C-alpha positions, -999 to +999 in steps of 0.1 A: -034-547+074-001-557+065+008-524+047-006-507+078+020-525+096+046-517+072+042-486+073+044-482+113+076-469+131+103-490+133+132-489+161+159-475+141+191-497+138+215-506+168+243-490+146+222-460+138+243-434+163+277-448+157+285-420+134+280-398+165+309-416+189+348-408+184+366-439+198+396-418+215+412-450+227+403-482+213+401-516+231+394-494+263+376-525+272+410-531+286+426-497+295+446-498+323+434-476+354+459-451+348+450-439+316+411-435+318+419-412+352+438-394+325+408-397+302+385-384+334+407-357+338+404-341+308+384-310+303+374-315+343+376-275+348+359-271+312+322-258+310+324-264+275+338-300+272+325-325+247+294-344+258+313-374+259+334-362+287+306-350+303+285-380+307+320-400+316+324-380+345+287-386+356+293-422+357+326-424+369+314-402+399+283-425+406+305-454+406+334-444+430+338-426+464+371-411+455+376-392+420+406-382+428+436-388+401+454-411+428+425-428+438+410-436+404+449-449+391+445-471+422+410-492+408+413-524+405+389-557+401+352-551+395+356-513+402+380-510+373+359-530+350+329-510+355+349-473+353+357-494+315+324-502+308+314-462+313+341-454+290+329-479+266+296-463+269+305-429+264+326-431+236+327-464+215+303-475+187+274-501+191+289-533+189+314-528+220+285-509+240+267-543+233+292-566+249+295-545+279+258-546+283+261-583+278+292-589+308+267-567+333+239-583+329+236-601+363+240-564+377+208-548+367+209-519+385+245-507+369+235-521+333+206-497+340+232-466+348+247-475+314+216-473+297+203-442+306+233-424+302+237-439+265+203-424+259+211-389+272+247-387+257+231-400+221+206-372+225+235-346+236+257-358+207+227-353+182+223-315+192+262-312+196+261-326+158+240-303+148+253-271+162+288-286+149+272-286+115+260-253+117+291-240+127+310-257+099+285-239+077+291-204+093+329-213+083+327-219+052+305-192+045+329-168+066+356-179+037+337-170+009+332-139+029+368-130+033+370-140+000+348-117-021+367-083-035+356-052-018+347-020-032+376+001-022+408+007-039+443+015-024+476+007-023+482+006+016+459-005+047+458+035+055+448+042+021+417+017+027+411+030+063+408+067+048+378+060+028+360+039+055+330+057+082+339+058+117+315+026+124+343+010+105+370+023+122+357+014+152+363-024+136+395-023+128+402-004+163+389-034+176+406-059+159+440-043+158+474-063+160+493-037+177+526-056+164+517-038+132+527-003+150+500+025+155+505+045+124+469+037+112+453+040+148+468+076+150+452+085+117+418+069+132+419+083+166+433+121+153+404+127+128+371+149+138+348+123+130+362+098+151+341+082+176+349+086+213+340+052+220+371+044+196+389+064+212+388+049+246+390+014+235+426+025+218+437+043+248+430+017+273+443-009+249+477+007+248+480-001+286+482+040+297+488+029+335+525+013+319+530+046+299+518+077+328+539+058+355+573+050+334+603+070+343+614+071+308+605+059+275+620+029+259+644+031+232+625+008+204+595+031+206+601+051+181+583+062+142+554+034+139+561+017+172+558+049+193+530+033+212+536+057+244+536+085+223+502+073+206+483+064+241+496+096+256+482+118+224+450+095+226+446+108+264+451+145+255+423+143+230+399+129+250+410+149+286+405+180+261+375+169+243+387+164+210+361+140+200+325+158+195+309+120+183+300+102+206+271+080+193+287+041+199+291+025+232+317+002+240+305-035+240+331-053+270+331-083+285+330-085+318+372-094+318+379-066+291+356-039+312+372-046+346+410-044+331+399-016+314+389+005+344+417-008+362+440+005+336+418+044+336+425+043+376+463+034+377+470+058+353+448+085+376+470+078+401+500+095+386+478+126+395+490+144+358+479+154+329+465+137+303+458+113+326+424+124+346+402+105+324+367+093+342+357+057+346+324+067+332+339+070+293+335+035+294+300+031+300+288+059+282+256+052+264+255+046+229+245+023+198+266-010+188+287-003+155+273-014+121+305-018+104+306-024+065+342-035+066+368-055+093+401-064+096+412-102+098+454-106+099+457-073+088+434-077+053+404-055+047+371-073+036+333-072+042+322-072+081+304-109+081+271-092+092+270-067+062+283-092+037+253-118+046+228-090+046+245-081+009+240-117-004+202-120+009+195-091-008+212-106-040+197-140-040 
């Protein structure tokens, strides 16, 4: 019987979850209303706020009638004590939380609020911690991927790009930093095998409306940095049906899609060639691109998905 009792599930130690709590303001059991108001406002408009802040805001909203910055800064007496307890409940480890529970043992309704909030927060923190661990593991793998030597040889970025496929060129354009100029983009978008979606993305990102509607080209646009000349050349190729390869689709987020559509519309308003492109270019059906290589801070390395699949085959 004693053996069975010893094997029975035991409650977790009181400090078992202390590692989940980041006490960003030690001693907050005596914090000023002004400081707690500042903490309350942090991440207020961020849907991805850390769990501690979300639960702290919910507790405070259940405690006070006026949660405006001015209202919170004016708290005093028992209301301020409860807001301090809410902070401790959501941010501080077990010992500080236990002291707050002991302080409010005569207020069972508030004590129940604290306990429910603490239990719900611990569940969210455990999920958050697991997600963070996965993110860090992926980051380590990403670093390993970027450090792996690639199977291309070349003395310049353009020399490497010339050895790639249209899917890789699409990936390069998606990650291009325009401060590096447009020489490589010009080579990609002037190649007969370049996919039309790649050219459309480069065109829209080059702000064609600005180029189409300006009176003259700025003096600083020349050579590698002739952005206007590049955008005009891509527009002419798109308008003349140069791109016979149209296998890829543009995978754009809502904001980017709206911005690109506005660029095309404003350029069309010039009523001149080569700016009369159809908005339907943005929604042309096709397949997602599957690159072998990608670009990060101007350096070519294996694309993460390709590298992971290759590593899985090797292992």
